[in-house]
C-alpha positions as CSV (number, residue, x, y, z in Angstrom):
1,M,-106.1,-70.0,135.7
2,S,-105.3,-73.1,137.8
3,I,-106.3,-76.6,137.0
4,N,-109.0,-76.4,139.7
5,E,-110.3,-73.1,138.3
6,F,-110.4,-74.5,134.8
7,G,-112.3,-77.5,136.1
8,A,-114.9,-75.2,137.7
9,W,-115.1,-73.1,134.5
10,S,-115.3,-76.0,132.1
11,R,-117.2,-78.4,134.4
12,L,-114.6,-81.1,133.7
13,G,-112.9,-83.4,136.2
14,R,-109.2,-83.3,136.8
15,T,-108.7,-86.7,135.0
16,K,-110.3,-85.4,131.8
17,I,-108.3,-82.1,132.1
18,Y,-105.0,-84.0,132.4
19,E,-106.1,-86.2,129.4
20,E,-106.6,-83.1,127.3
21,I,-103.3,-81.7,128.5
22,G,-101.5,-85.0,127.8
23,S,-102.9,-85.2,124.3
24,G,-101.7,-81.7,123.5
25,K,-105.2,-80.3,123.0
26,L,-104.9,-78.0,126.0
27,P,-101.6,-76.1,126.3
28,V,-100.4,-75.2,129.8
29,L,-97.9,-72.9,131.5
30,K,-95.7,-74.5,134.2
31,I,-94.4,-72.1,136.9
32,G,-92.4,-74.1,139.3
33,R,-94.6,-77.0,140.4
34,R,-97.8,-75.2,139.5
35,T,-99.7,-75.7,136.3
36,Y,-101.7,-72.9,134.8
37,I,-104.0,-72.6,131.7
38,R,-104.0,-69.3,130.0
39,T,-107.5,-67.8,129.5
40,A,-107.0,-67.4,125.8
41,D,-105.9,-71.1,125.5
42,A,-109.0,-72.1,127.5
43,Q,-111.2,-70.2,125.1
44,T,-109.5,-71.7,122.0
45,W,-109.8,-75.2,123.5
46,L,-113.5,-74.6,124.2
47,E,-114.1,-73.3,120.6
48,S,-112.3,-76.3,119.1
49,Y,-114.3,-78.7,121.3
50,A,-117.6,-77.0,120.2
51,D,-116.5,-77.1,116.5
52,A,-115.8,-80.8,116.8
53,S,-119.2,-81.5,118.5
54,A,-121.0,-79.5,115.8
55,A,-119.2,-81.4,113.0
56,R,-120.1,-84.7,114.7
57,I,-123.8,-83.7,114.9
58,G,-123.8,-82.3,111.4
59,S,-122.5,-85.6,110.0
60,G,-125.2,-87.6,111.6
61,R,-123.0,-89.5,114.1
């Protein structure tokens, strides 16, 4: 999916998406000048984000 499609799917803005990409948390596929996020990578990212949130809540932070 494209960056815009991922933004609509994840409800994140472009800046946050590029932060996640830059930090290495969200892998991308570059084809020419276009940047794509594989659906499987998007799912993995979402699961890791949910796991981190659950751990933070569980620790009382």
